[in-house]
Each structure stands twice: as structure tokens, then as C-alpha cells.
C-alpha positions, -999 to +999 in steps of 0.1 A: -230+502-210-266+493-200-294+506-220-331+512-211-351+480-211-376+474-239-406+496-235-387+519-211-376+555-214-340+562-224-339+597-210-358+607-178-360+639-159-367+638-121-378+671-108-372+676-071-343+659-052-360+650-019-367+615-006-391+605-034-371+622-062-338+606-053-356+571-051-372+577-085-337+585-099-325+551-087-356+534-102-350+548-137-312+547-137-312+511-124-334+502-154-308+517-178-321+552-184-300+583-184-315+605-155-313+642-150-321+650-114-332+686-110-334+708-079-331+745-075-309+739-044-274+728-048-271+715-012-303+694-019-287+679-050-254+672-032-272+655-004-293+635-028-263+622-047-247+612-015-278+594-003-283+577-037-247+564-035-254+549-001-287+533-012-270+518-043-243+502-021-270+488+002-288+473-029-256+456-039-251+441-004-288+429-005-282+411-038-306+434-056-280+452-078-247+442-094-230+475-102-237+505-081-211+527-098-227+521-133-261+531-120-248+562-102-230+572-134-263+574-152-276+601-128-265+637-133-275+666-111-286+700-125-300+733-112-313+742-146-349+730-154-345+735-191-314+714-191-330+687-170-360+682-194-340+686-227-344+654-246-365+638-219-391+611-229-406+610-194-406+636-165-414+627-129-422+657-107-418+656-069-425+691-055-444+698-023-481+688-019-495+722-028-518+728-057-504+762-066-469+748-067-480+719-089-497+743-113-466+765-116-442+737-121-464+719-146-468+751-166-430+753-168-427+716-177-453+719-204-434+749-218-399+734-216-402+697-221-402+681-256-437+678-270-437+640-268-425+638-232-449+624-206-453+647-176-461+628-144-466+639-108-457+619-076-485+637-057-500+616-030-535+632-028-541+659-055-562+650-085-544+657-118-573+678-131-566+704-104-532+714-118-532+704-155-565+718-169-551+751-185-521+735-201-517+732-239-502+698-234-526+685-208-533+653-227-498+641-218-501+648-181-510+623-153-503+613-118-478+584-112-481+581-074-455+557-057-452+543-022-422+555-002-395+546-011-403+537-047-370+520-054-379+494-028-418+493-030-428+488-066-464+499-066-472+530-086-508+544-092-514+558-126-543+583-127-552+606-155-574+636-157-605+635-179-584+649-207-554+627-204-549+607-236-553+569-232-520+566-251-503+586-223-515+562-196-505+532-218-470+546-224-466+554-187-475+519-178-449+505-203-422+528-189-430+518-153-431+481-161-397+484-179-384+501-148-394+472-126-424+489-110-459+475-106-483+500-121-521+499-114-547+520-132-569+544-111-598+543-135-612+577-126-601+606-104-605+603-066-588+622-039-558+604-025-561+576-051-562+540-039-532+532-017-536+562+006-574+557+009-567+522+021-538+533+044-558+562+059-588+540+066-566+517+086-548+546+102-581+561+113-593+529+129-559+524+145-560+558+161-596+554+172-587+522+190-556+538+207-576+570+216-604+549+232-579+530+253-582+496+237-545+492+228-512+509+229-495+522+197-467+496+202-491+467+205-512+479+176-480+480+154-473+444+165-508+434+154-499+445+119-462+434+117-468+400+132-503+395+120-520+411+090-488+422+073-475+387+071-503+377+048-505+410+030-468+408+020-477+380-004-514+386-011-540+414-010-571+415+011-593+401-017-570+371-021-568+367+017-606+364+022-609+340-007-584+317+009-597+321+044-630+303+037-634+268+024-658+279-003-639+310-014-651+346-015-688+340-017-685+316+013-665+343+033-692+369+028-719+344+037-701+337+070-689+372+079-709+397+059-733+406+088-703+412+111-685+433+085-716+455+081-719+458+119-683+467+123-685+493+095-712+511+114-692+509+146-661+523+129-677+554+115-667+574+146-632+587+139-606+602+162-605+639+164-567+641+161-566+661+193-533+676+205-535+652+234-538+621+211-511+632+187-488+641+217-493+606+232-486+589+199-455+610+192-442+605+227-445+567+224-426+568+191-399+591+204-393+567+233-388+540+207-369+561+182-355+595+194-354+621+167-316+621+166-319+584+155-347+590+130-325+591+100-308+559+110-342+543+115-351+552+079-319+535+067-328+504+089-363+504+073-348+505+038-324+477+045-352+456+059-373+462+028-343+453+006-340+420+025-377+414+022-377+422-015-348+398-021-366+371-002-398+377-022-379+374-055-362+342-045-394+327-030-413+335-062-387+315-082-388+285-059-424+284-047-452+284-072-489+276-067-498+240-074 
């Protein structure tokens, strides 16, 4: 029987069995942890276990996992929160993006979880100080924000509140690394953290360009898929600019700094997200993917990500910088 990897958590509670919760269950169980998946809704738990089983089989087909049955066996479902967190070393919460709900569930988690358990939230935007301040155990609380889906996209942003103990962040980093994730430190609180601020800046400019009639939504997506994203899948924007100028980063800014500043001023005007704009965007997407095929498109996305992840792992083994 597999055991949790060195530095990892042996017992994990995942609170909330939606898309993110079920993916987190895969992350930790795949790394050898025993996972208690909690949700108040039995249909949600049943649906989650079925979806997890399907995802595990896809991972095997992609060459990213050897034994789906062994991983699934390490995940148990429960409708009892006390039962879920009993003996947990790490708790990952995945409830809706509402501050009051976060405050309520973290109060329960702080009351029920073992004193040494780390309490982490998957929140995409809410700063941890907004829902952990009154807790007796607030020093063990932080945000561990993943991308979607976390079992295929390894980035996770670790952000503590001013009162989060440094040891909490350090232990969370070790747990995430042992689970195969790529943790980064958000060094001080900021709304929406790092990933979503970058994503929303790009989304705002994309919608501004579409709204002003410069490009269609379909052609804009192609610009990313067959342009920027091909570089970004192997390097970040700082690495990209360093390699795009003969003299590196300083040379890049010497060449393009004035243009970057001018474009920044031009891009300050943001789309107003009018009903007309949102309707046009949605209509174009529904022509491409009708809602009745939306679930199938999500499965397609996940399988493409699996293939890409498998390729990246193999390429990393075969191709190394000179």
C-alpha cells in the first residue's frame, strides 16, 4: 500500500465535493494520503466519486498514473464534518466564494480539526484575513489557491494573513511539494492573489479589443493558443522577454520600454461588461460549444491537459538547457 511521500500529509480532509474539491482529492490521494472528502450533500458526493473514478482512468490512459483503483481506495466520502477532519494533518476547504460562508466554515474547522492541522482555503479572490481574524487558531490558517483543475495544473498560491505563522506556510509548502504541486508564496495579502490578477488583466484587454471591434473572440483565442501560450507553456513572461532580446532583460526594456509605457496608458480603458458584449461573447462560445456539450468539452480539456502534462514531463527528461 502506498504511503504519503516524505514531507507530505498522511491524512487530509477535503471540504466541498465540487469541481475543485474532487480534483484536490485526486492530488492528495495520488500522493499516498488517506483523503476524507466531505460534503453535506450525498448526491454531490456520489457524483464526485464517479467523476474522480473517470478522471483517474483518464490519468492512467495518459501515462500519468499506474493504479487508478489504489488511488480511489484512498478516498472516502462523508457527510459528517467532524468525521472528515478527525485525525487530519491538513484541511483544504472549497466552499463558495462568499466571505460569510468562509467565516462560518472556518469557525467550524477551527473548532473540530486537531490543533496541529493546517486549515487552507481554495478561495480565488478573498484575502485570508477577511475570514480568519477571530479564530483562536488563526495562526494555522492560510489560502492555498489552485488553478482549475489542480490535479492537472500544479500551481498553487500560498497566502497567509498577517497572523499566519511562518511555520504554517512552510509546512503547507512541503505538503504541496510532496503532492506534486508547484507552490509559490504570495508574500503579502492582495485581492485575487497573483494568478487571477494576471489572468484578469489579460481578460480585460481581450474583451476591450473584442468590444472595440478589433478582433473576434475566436481569433483572439487563436492568438493565445497558437501564439503566446506556446511560449508560456514552457516559460513565464520574465523568461520570455529575457530570451527575446540579444542582450537579455535590460536590452529588452531598452528596446521596448517606451512602447510598453505607451500601451499601458492606452489599455487603461476597460470594457464595461455590457449585456450586449457579454451576450455576443456567450453567443460565439455557444455556437462553438452548445451547453448540452459543455460537460463533454470539460472532459476534452482535461484530457488535452493530461497529454500536455505527459509531454512536458517527458521533454523535461530528454531536453535540458545547454
